[in-house]
N, C-alpha and C positions, 0 to 999 in steps of 0.2 A: 504494500500500500504506500502511495506517495502523497506527501503533503506539500501543497504549493500555496504560497501566500498570494492573496489577490493583488492585482496591479495597484500601485498607489493612485489615489483619487487626485485628479488635476483640478486646481482651482479654476473657476470660470474666468475667461479672459475678459477684462472690462472693454466695453465698446469705446473706441476712440474716434472722435469726429474726423472725417476726411474731407479736405477741400482741394479743389483743383486750382493750381496757381494761375492757370489761364482764366478761370472764372473770377478769381480775385482781381486780376488785372484787366478784366473785361476785354480780353483779346490783345491787350497791349503788352508792355513789358515793365510797367510800374504800378504799384499799389501802395496806399498809405494804410498802416495798421496802427490802431490806437490801443494802448494798454495803460489804464489809469489816465494820468495826465501826460504820458509820453507818446510821441508819434514816431513810428518807425517806417522806413521805406523798404518795400520788398521789390527787388529787381530781378528779372529773368535775363541772363546774359545771352550773347549770341551762341554760346556753346550749350545753352539749355540748363545752366546751373542757376541756383537761387542764391541771392545775396540779400541779407537783412541788415540794414544799418539804422542807426539812431539819427 
């Protein structure tokens, strides 16, 4: 007779919101994002990378 322990239970993965950078920039390459009283600029580069600056 063989005894096996059950597989460990995995905690549910919390749902994280997903946003399209193209939607945030409305098809352009810049968007302003506010956090509290700070404004940040999100930029999509020609290489398709994202840069977030204060």
